[in-house]
N, C-alpha and C positions, 0 to 999 in steps of 0.2 A: 766815682760819683756815688754819693750816698743814696740808698734806696728811699723811695717815697714811703714813709712810714704809715701813711693812711691805707696803703694797699698790701701791707704785710699780713701774712697768715701765721697763726701760732700752731706749732707742732708739739706743744708742751705735752699733751697726752702720750704721743708716740715716744718722746724723749724719756718720759717717766717709765714707759714699758721697757725701754732699752736699758734703763738703769737697774742693774741687778740688786742694788741696795734697797730699791723701792718696790720692785715688782718681780714676780716670777713669770709674768705673761711674756709670750714670744710673738711679737708682731709679725704679720705675714710679709712675704716678699713684695706683694702688691702695695701694702701700706708703706713700706720703706721706699719703694720706687715712687709712689705718689709724693711723699715728702721730698725726696730728692728732686723730683721734677719742678718743685717750686723754686729751686735754685736757678733754673734756666729761665724762669719768668720773672726773676728778681722779686719774689714774694716772700723770701725768708730773710730775716735780719742776719747780719754777719755772725752774731752770737749764736743764733739757732743753727746756722749752717755749720759752724765750728763744732757745736755740741753734737749735731747729728753725725758728722764724720768721725768725731772722737768716739762716740758710743758704738758706732758700727765697727770701728777698728778694735776697740776694747773688748767687745763681745765676740769678735771673730765673724760677725755677720757679713762683713765686707769681703770675706773669702768664700762665702757659700754660693754655689752655682746658681740656685734659683734667684737669689738676690741680685747677683751680677747680671743674669739674663734679663730680669725685669727692669733693672736700672738702665741697662743698655737699650732696651726697647723704648723706654721713656726718653732717653737721650736722642735716639733716632727720630722720635716724634717731634722733639723740640728743635732739631737741626733745621737750618734754612733749606728750603726746597729749591733745587736748581733745575731749570728746564734744560735737559741734556741736549736737545736739538739746537737750541739757541746758543748754548755754550760751545758746542762743536763748530757752529757757524762762525762764532767770534774767533775761536782759535784758528780756524782755517783762514780767515781773513787777515788777522793780525799776528798770528803766531810765526815764529821763526821756523824755517824749514829745517828738517832733520838733516844731519850729515855735515853741518858746517863747523862743528867743534874742532879746534886745532890744538887744544891743550893736551897734556899728557896725563897719565895716571899717577897717583901718588904712590911712590915706591919706598922701599926701606931707606934709600939714600936721599930722598927729597929734602929733608931738613938739614942734612949735612951739607948739601950744595947751597942751601940758603944761608947757613951760618959760615960758609967758606971752609969747612973742614973736610 
């Protein structure tokens, strides 16, 4: 589904900072994580999303611990919150009891038996 272009946010200034050909500035991990968080709310265009991910990789910022930590924090914030108590109740009511599995483990000769060899 195409994003609603009326709700898109521009991260052009950050992209320019990440482009070494244009700027020597180094955006903070917080700035990068904020831009990344807009992906989860569908507020970045596909082009800006691709540009952000490409610049992060090209500059090596995608492998920096502080950037990874801040982005992971933003991802956790954007994740759907689940009521653990309600989920456990549903699993208890509808879930399959443990111990009824009757299959075997995949072994080194599993595929040989399937192929008839």
